[in-house]
N, CA, C and O atoms as a printed pandas DataFrame, in Angstrom:
     atom_number atom_name residue_name chain_id  residue_number  x_coord  y_coord  z_coord
0              1         N          MET        A               1  -23.740  -29.256   29.381
1              2        CA          MET        A               1  -24.163  -29.345   28.002
2              3         C          MET        A               1  -23.325  -28.353   27.174
3              4         O          MET        A               1  -23.135  -27.207   27.582
4              5         N          ALA        A               2  -22.834  -28.794   26.026
5              6        CA          ALA        A               2  -21.986  -27.979   25.162
6              7         C          ALA        A               2  -22.830  -26.922   24.455
7              8         O          ALA        A               2  -23.975  -27.173   24.076
8              9         N          PRO        A               3  -22.241  -25.727   24.281
9             10        CA          PRO        A               3  -22.995  -24.687   23.573
10            11         C          PRO        A               3  -23.218  -25.080   22.112
11            12         O          PRO        A               3  -22.394  -25.772   21.515
12            13         N          ALA        A               4  -24.291  -24.649   21.569
13            14        CA          ALA        A               4  -24.612  -24.962   20.175
14            15         C          ALA        A               4  -23.663  -24.184   19.257
15            16         O          ALA        A               4  -23.398  -23.001   19.474
16            17         N          VAL        A               5  -23.165  -24.864   18.243
17            18        CA          VAL        A               5  -22.257  -24.232   17.279
18            19         C          VAL        A               5  -23.108  -23.531   16.237
19            20         O          VAL        A               5  -23.985  -24.135   15.619
20            21         N          ARG        A               6  -22.842  -22.279   16.055
21            22        CA          ARG        A               6  -23.602  -21.506   15.075
22            23         C          ARG        A               6  -22.814  -21.480   13.766
23            24         O          ARG        A               6  -21.683  -20.997   13.723
24            25         N          HIS        A               7  -23.399  -21.984   12.740
25            26        CA          HIS        A               7  -22.745  -21.980   11.430
26            27         C          HIS        A               7  -23.068  -20.673   10.725
27            28         O          HIS        A               7  -24.162  -20.126   10.858
28            29         N          ARG        A               8  -22.104  -20.196    9.985
29            30        CA          ARG        A               8  -22.323  -18.942    9.257
30            31         C          ARG        A               8  -23.147  -19.199    8.001
31            32         O          ARG        A               8  -23.046  -20.244    7.357
32            33         N          THR        A               9  -23.941  -18.231    7.692
33            34        CA          THR        A               9  -24.750  -18.321    6.473
34            35         C          THR        A               9  -23.844  -18.028    5.279
35            36         O          THR        A               9  -22.768  -17.456    5.454
36            37         N          PRO        A              10  -24.255  -18.407    4.074
37            38        CA          PRO        A              10  -23.453  -18.081    2.883
38            39         C          PRO        A              10  -23.192  -16.577    2.762
39            40         O          PRO        A              10  -22.104  -16.178    2.345
40            41         N          ASP        A              11  -24.153  -15.750    3.113
41            42        CA          ASP        A              11  -23.958  -14.296    3.053
42            43         C          ASP        A              11  -22.888  -13.845    4.049
43            44         O          ASP        A              11  -22.066  -12.987    3.728
44            45         N          GLU        A              12  -22.893  -14.409    5.234
45            46        CA          GLU        A              12  -21.893  -14.044    6.242
46            47         C          GLU        A              12  -20.493  -14.474    5.796
47            48         O          GLU        A              12  -19.517  -13.747    5.985
48            49         N          ARG        A              13  -20.412  -15.676    5.197
49            50        CA          ARG        A              13  -19.109  -16.138    4.689
50            51         C          ARG        A              13  -18.626  -15.231    3.563
51            52         O          ARG        A              13  -17.450  -14.872    3.510
52            53         N          TRP        A              14  -19.537  -14.861    2.664
53            54        CA          TRP        A              14  -19.193  -13.976    1.555
54            55         C          TRP        A              14  -18.710  -12.621    2.089
55            56         O          TRP        A              14  -17.684  -12.106    1.642
56            57         N          ASN        A              15  -19.437  -12.058    3.028
57            58        CA          ASN        A              15  -19.053  -10.767    3.598
58            59         C          ASN        A              15  -17.685  -10.848    4.272
59            60         O          ASN        A              15  -16.891   -9.910    4.190
60            61         N          GLN        A              16  -17.413  -11.970    4.939
61            62        CA          GLN        A              16  -16.116  -12.131    5.592
62            63         C          GLN        A              16  -14.999  -12.198    4.542
63            64         O          GLN        A              16  -13.938  -11.600    4.729
64            65         N          GLN        A              17  -15.231  -12.918    3.444
65            66        CA          GLN        A              17  -14.226  -13.006    2.385
66            67         C          GLN        A              17  -13.979  -11.638    1.753
67            68         O          GLN        A              17  -12.834  -11.249    1.524
68            69         N          VAL        A              18  -15.051  -10.921    1.478
69            70        CA          VAL        A              18  -14.921   -9.591    0.885
70            71         C          VAL        A              18  -14.143   -8.681    1.831
71            72         O          VAL        A              18  -13.259   -7.941    1.399
72            73         N          SER        A              19  -14.465   -8.735    3.098
73            74        CA          SER        A              19  -13.776   -7.913    4.088
74            75         C          SER        A              19  -12.290   -8.241    4.129
75            76         O          SER        A              19  -11.455   -7.338    4.188
76            77         N          ARG        A              20  -11.956   -9.532    4.096
77            78        CA          ARG        A              20  -10.555   -9.942    4.144
78            79         C          ARG        A              20   -9.805   -9.469    2.899
79            80         O          ARG        A              20   -8.683   -8.974    3.006
80            81         N          VAL        A              21  -10.411   -9.615    1.721
81            82        CA          VAL        A              21   -9.776   -9.185    0.471
82            83         C          VAL        A              21   -9.575   -7.671    0.481
83            84         O          VAL        A              21   -8.518   -7.185    0.078
84            85         N          MET        A              22  -10.572   -6.928    0.934
85            86        CA          MET        A              22  -10.453   -5.464    0.999
86            87         C          MET        A              22   -9.335   -5.051    1.960
87            88         O          MET        A              22   -8.573   -4.127    1.675
88            89         N          HIS        A              23   -9.244   -5.732    3.078
89            90        CA          HIS        A              23   -8.201   -5.433    4.065
90            91         C          HIS        A              23   -6.814   -5.710    3.474
91            92         O          HIS        A              23   -5.902   -4.899    3.636
92            93         N          GLU        A              24   -6.649   -6.844    2.791
93            94        CA          GLU        A              24   -5.369   -7.180    2.169
94            95         C          GLU        A              24   -5.004   -6.161    1.091
95            96         O          GLU        A              24   -3.844   -5.765    0.977
96            97         N          ALA        A              25   -5.987   -5.739    0.306
97            98        CA          ALA        A              25   -5.735   -4.743   -0.738
98            99         C          ALA        A              25   -5.305   -3.418   -0.125
99           100         O          ALA        A              25   -4.413   -2.753   -0.651
100          101         N          ALA        A              26   -5.923   -3.034    0.973
101          102        CA          ALA        A              26   -5.544   -1.788    1.652
102          103         C          ALA        A              26   -4.119   -1.887    2.188
103          104         O          ALA        A              26   -3.360   -0.921    2.106
104          105         N          GLU        A              27   -3.749   -3.048    2.738
105          106        CA          GLU        A              27   -2.387   -3.224    3.240
106          107         C          GLU        A              27   -1.371   -3.142    2.106
107          108         O          GLU        A              27   -0.319   -2.520    2.257
108          109         N          GLU        A              28   -1.681   -3.771    0.965
109          110        CA          GLU        A              28   -0.787   -3.711   -0.191
110          111         C          GLU        A              28   -0.644   -2.288   -0.700
111          112         O          GLU        A              28    0.455   -1.863   -1.055
112          113         N          ARG        A              29   -1.749   -1.543   -0.740
113          114        CA          ARG        A              29   -1.717   -0.158   -1.198
114          115         C          ARG        A              29   -0.849    0.688   -0.267
115          116         O          ARG        A              29   -0.062    1.513   -0.729
116          117         N          GLU        A              30   -0.994    0.481    1.050
117          118        CA          GLU        A              30   -0.177    1.216    2.010
118          119         C          GLU        A              30    1.298    0.887    1.846
119          120         O          GLU        A              30    2.149    1.770    1.957
120          121         N          GLN        A              31    1.609   -0.389    1.580
121          122        CA          GLN        A              31    3.000   -0.784    1.361
122          123         C          GLN        A              31    3.571   -0.083    0.131
123          124         O          GLN        A              31    4.693    0.422    0.163
124          125         N          ARG        A              32    2.793   -0.054   -0.956
125          126        CA          ARG        A              32    3.255    0.625   -2.171
126          127         C          ARG        A              32    3.468    2.111   -1.913
127          128         O          ARG        A              32    4.448    2.687   -2.385
128          129         N          GLU        A              33    2.561    2.737   -1.169
129          130        CA          GLU        A              33    2.693    4.163   -0.862
130          131         C          GLU        A              33    3.936    4.427   -0.018
131          132         O          GLU        A              33    4.645    5.408   -0.244
132          133         N          ARG        A              34    4.203    3.545    0.963
133          134        CA          ARG        A              34    5.417    3.707    1.778
134          135         C          ARG        A              34    6.667    3.546    0.923
135          136         O          ARG        A              34    7.631    4.295    1.081
136          137         N          ALA        A              35    6.654    2.568    0.016
137          138        CA          ALA        A              35    7.804    2.346   -0.865
138          139         C          ALA        A              35    8.009    3.559   -1.773
139          140         O          ALA        A              35    9.142    3.991   -1.988
140          141         N          ARG        A              36    6.920    4.104   -2.302
141          142        CA          ARG        A              36    7.014    5.269   -3.176
142          143         C          ARG        A              36    7.544    6.474   -2.398
143          144         O          ARG        A              36    8.377    7.223   -2.909
144          145         N          ALA        A              37    7.070    6.661   -1.178
145          146        CA          ALA        A              37    7.541    7.782   -0.356
146          147         C          ALA        A              37    9.024    7.624   -0.051
147          148         O          ALA        A              37    9.766    8.606   -0.056
148          149         N          THR        A              38    9.464    6.390    0.217
149          150        CA          THR        A              38   10.878    6.133    0.480
150          151         C          THR        A              38   11.699    6.443   -0.766
151          152         O          THR        A              38   12.769    7.046   -0.677
152          153         N          GLU        A              39   11.195    6.029   -1.932
153          154        CA          GLU        A              39   11.887    6.278   -3.190
154          155         C          GLU        A              39   11.962    7.781   -3.471
155          156         O          GLU        A              39   13.010    8.283   -3.877
156          157         N          ASP        A              40   10.863    8.497   -3.257
157          158        CA          ASP        A              40   10.846    9.947   -3.454
158          159         C          ASP        A              40   11.823   10.638   -2.505
159          160         O          ASP        A              40   12.525   11.570   -2.899
160          161         N          ASP        A              41   11.865   10.181   -1.263
161          162        CA          ASP        A              41   12.774   10.751   -0.278
162          163         C          ASP        A              41   14.222   10.517   -0.695
163          164         O          ASP        A              41   15.053   11.420   -0.598
164          165         N          LEU        A              42   14.521    9.307   -1.157
165          166        CA          LEU        A              42   15.870    8.988   -1.604
166          167         C          LEU        A              42   16.258    9.863   -2.789
167          168         O          LEU        A              42   17.378   10.370   -2.848
168          169         N          HIS        A              43   15.333   10.042   -3.738
169          170        CA          HIS        A              43   15.602   10.897   -4.900
170          171         C          HIS        A              43   15.869   12.339   -4.452
171          172         O          HIS        A              43   16.805   12.976   -4.936
172          173         N          ALA        A              44   15.058   12.848   -3.538
173          174        CA          ALA        A              44   15.238   14.218   -3.051
174          175         C          ALA        A              44   16.581   14.368   -2.336
175          176         O          ALA        A              44   17.250   15.390   -2.487
176          177         N          ARG        A              45   16.973   13.372   -1.570
177          178        CA          ARG        A              45   18.259   13.432   -0.876
178          179         C          ARG        A              45   19.422   13.438   -1.868
179          180         O          ARG        A              45   20.392   14.175   -1.691
180          181         N          ARG        A              46   19.319   12.617   -2.909
181          182        CA          ARG        A              46   20.381   12.596   -3.925
182          183         C          ARG        A              46   20.472   13.941   -4.642
183          184         O          ARG        A              46   21.559   14.459   -4.896
184          185         N          GLU        A              47   19.305   14.489   -4.959
185          186        CA          GLU        A              47   19.263   15.788   -5.629
186          187         C          GLU        A              47   19.889   16.867   -4.744
187          188         O          GLU        A              47   20.669   17.691   -5.223
188          189         N          ALA        A              48   19.547   16.861   -3.459
189          190        CA          ALA        A              48   20.115   17.839   -2.527
190          191         C          ALA        A              48   21.623   17.658   -2.398
191          192         O          ALA        A              48   22.361   18.641   -2.332
192          193         N          ALA        A              49   22.083   16.422   -2.362
193          194        CA          ALA        A              49   23.525   16.167   -2.251
194          195         C          ALA        A              49   24.251   16.682   -3.493
195          196         O          ALA        A              49   25.338   17.248   -3.387
196          197         N          ALA        A              50   23.651   16.486   -4.668
197          198        CA          ALA        A              50   24.267   16.978   -5.897
198          199         C          ALA        A              50   24.321   18.504   -5.902
199          200         O          ALA        A              50   25.325   19.089   -6.308
200          201         N          LEU        A              51   23.251   19.148   -5.454
201          202        CA          LEU        A              51   23.249   20.616   -5.393
202          203         C          LEU        A              51   24.289   21.129   -4.397
203          204         O          LEU        A              51   24.983   22.110   -4.665
204          205         N          MET        A              52   24.390   20.464   -3.256
205          206        CA          MET        A              52   25.390   20.877   -2.261
206          207         C          MET        A              52   26.799   20.706   -2.822
207          208         O          MET        A              52   27.668   21.535   -2.555
208          209         N          ALA        A              53   27.039   19.656   -3.588
209          210        CA          ALA        A              53   28.359   19.460   -4.200
210          211         C          ALA        A              53   28.658   20.595   -5.181
211          212         O          ALA        A              53   29.783   21.091   -5.242
212          213         N          LEU        A              54   27.637   21.003   -5.952
213          214        CA          LEU        A              54   27.833   22.129   -6.874
214          215         C          LEU        A              54   28.135   23.408   -6.113
215          216         O          LEU        A              54   29.012   24.182   -6.499
216          217         N          ILE        A              55   27.406   23.623   -5.035
217          218        CA          ILE        A              55   27.621   24.834   -4.232
218          219         C          ILE        A              55   29.026   24.825   -3.652
219          220         O          ILE        A              55   29.726   25.837   -3.693
220          221         N          ARG        A              56   29.440   23.684   -3.110
221          222        CA          ARG        A              56   30.787   23.601   -2.531
222          223         C          ARG        A              56   31.859   23.819   -3.589
223          224         O          ARG        A              56   32.889   24.436   -3.315
224          225         N          ALA        A              57   31.623   23.319   -4.786
225          226        CA          ALA        A              57   32.599   23.467   -5.862
226          227         C          ALA        A              57   32.493   24.838   -6.528
227          228         O          ALA        A              57   33.339   25.222   -7.336
228          229         N          ARG        A              58   31.446   25.557   -6.174
229          230        CA          ARG        A              58   31.182   26.879   -6.755
230          231         C          ARG        A              58   31.147   26.817   -8.273
231          232         O          ARG        A              58   31.743   27.641   -8.967
232          233         N          VAL        A              59   30.445   25.834   -8.756
233          234        CA          VAL        A              59   30.275   25.650  -10.187
234          235         C          VAL        A              59   28.791   25.771  -10.488
235          236         O          VAL        A              59   27.952   25.189   -9.800
236          237         N          ARG        A              60   28.487   26.524  -11.509
237          238        CA          ARG        A              60   27.097   26.674  -11.917
238          239         C          ARG        A              60   26.642   25.400  -12.615
239          240         O          ARG        A              60   27.468   24.659  -13.149
240          241         N          PRO        A              61   25.338   25.135  -12.618
241          242        CA          PRO        A              61   24.842   23.939  -13.309
242          243         C          PRO        A              61   25.211   23.901  -14.794
243          244         O          PRO        A              61   25.270   22.821  -15.382
244          245         N          ASP        A              62   25.464   25.073  -15.417
245          246        CA          ASP        A              62   25.841   25.079  -16.834
246          247         C          ASP        A              62   27.334   24.811  -17.032
247          248         O          ASP        A              62   27.827   24.856  -18.159
248          249         N          GLY        A              63   28.058   24.532  -15.941
249          250        CA          GLY        A              63   29.463   24.154  -16.041
250          251         C          GLY        A              63   30.447   25.296  -15.882
251          252         O          GLY        A              63   31.652   25.064  -15.793
252          253         N          ARG        A              64   29.954   26.528  -15.844
253          254        CA          ARG        A              64   30.863   27.663  -15.698
254          255         C          ARG        A              64   31.186   27.875  -14.227
255          256         O          ARG        A              64   30.375   27.592  -13.345
256          257         N          ALA        A              65   32.400   28.384  -13.984
257          258        CA          ALA        A              65   32.779   28.717  -12.615
258          259         C          ALA        A              65   32.003   29.954  -12.205
259          260         O          ALA        A              65   31.630   30.770  -13.048
260          261         N          GLY        A              66   31.764   30.089  -10.930
261          262        CA          GLY        A              66   31.048   31.261  -10.471
262          263         C          GLY        A              66   31.017   31.288   -8.967
263          264         O          GLY        A              66   31.580   30.417   -8.304
264          265         N          GLY        A              67   30.368   32.277   -8.437
265          266        CA          GLY        A              67   30.265   32.372   -6.998
266          267         C          GLY        A              67   31.331   33.283   -6.431
267          268         O          GLY        A              67   32.235   33.699   -7.155
268          269         N          PRO        A              68   31.244   33.602   -5.141
269          270        CA          PRO        A              68   32.193   34.502   -4.516
270          271         C          PRO        A              68   33.613   33.933   -4.583
271          272         O          PRO        A              68   33.841   32.746   -4.349
272          273         N          GLY        A              69   34.551   34.812   -4.907
273          274        CA          GLY        A              69   35.949   34.394   -4.924
274          275         C          GLY        A              69   36.390   33.777   -6.234
275          276         O          GLY        A              69   37.543   33.361   -6.358
276          277         N          HIS        A              70   35.515   33.707   -7.204
277          278        CA          HIS        A              70   35.884   33.140   -8.494
278          279         C          HIS        A              70   35.771   34.217   -9.562
279          280         O          HIS        A              70   34.749   34.893   -9.684
280          281         N          ALA        A              71   36.833   34.359  -10.325
281          282        CA          ALA        A              71   36.808   35.311  -11.444
282          283         C          ALA        A              71   36.036   34.668  -12.590
283          284         O          ALA        A              71   36.059   33.446  -12.735
284          285         N          PRO        A              72   35.356   35.466  -13.402
285          286        CA          PRO        A              72   34.661   34.895  -14.551
286          287         C          PRO        A              72   35.649   34.188  -15.477
287          288         O          PRO        A              72   36.811   34.584  -15.569
288          289         N          ALA        A              73   35.198   33.169  -16.146
289          290        CA          ALA        A              73   36.051   32.447  -17.086
290          291         C          ALA        A              73   36.463   33.385  -18.207
291          292         O          ALA        A              73   35.699   34.271  -18.592
292          293         N          ALA        A              74   37.662   33.196  -18.732
293          294        CA          ALA        A              74   38.205   34.089  -19.775
294          295         C          ALA        A              74   37.264   34.110  -20.969
295          296         O          ALA        A              74   36.877   33.067  -21.495
296          297         N          GLY        A              75   36.905   35.315  -21.383
297          298        CA          GLY        A              75   36.070   35.471  -22.556
298          299         C          GLY        A              75   34.583   35.290  -22.281
299          300         O          GLY        A              75   33.758   35.564  -23.153
300          301         N          ARG        A              76   34.240   34.849  -21.123
301          302        CA          ARG        A              76   32.835   34.644  -20.802
302          303         C          ARG        A              76   32.392   35.682  -19.783
303          304         O          ARG        A              76   33.204   36.222  -19.032
304          305         N          ASP        A              77   31.136   35.944  -19.770
305          306        CA          ASP        A              77   30.514   36.853  -18.813
306          307         C          ASP        A              77   31.076   38.278  -18.884
307          308         O          ASP        A              77   30.765   39.106  -18.029
308          309         N          ARG        A              78   31.883   38.561  -19.876
309          310        CA          ARG        A              78   32.404   39.926  -20.012
310          311         C          ARG        A              78   31.468   40.702  -20.908
311          312         O          ARG        A              78   30.953   40.196  -21.904
312          313         N          GLU        A              79   31.269   41.925  -20.527
313          314        CA          GLU        A              79   30.433   42.783  -21.363
314          315         C          GLU        A              79   31.285   43.344  -22.481
315          316         O          GLU        A              79   32.405   43.797  -22.242
316          317         N          SER        A              80   30.768   43.319  -23.702
317          318        CA          SER        A              80   31.531   43.788  -24.864
318          319         C          SER        A              80   31.451   45.278  -24.995
319          320         O          SER        A              80   32.033   45.849  -25.917
């Protein structure tokens, strides 16, 4: 004899739909968070690369030369 098929009640179907929608929303939120973290990481890496280029070039962010082995630019940084 075949087992009796149990049909879900409207409340059970509703709860299942709500659960599925909540699960999908959580997955989408996690995807957005991962994308944002990747974007933030990429931005930080670009920023670090730019700073390292400045350090290697021994140029200050304001455009003046500086750092060990560099004389101050003519007329600048001299005390009057």
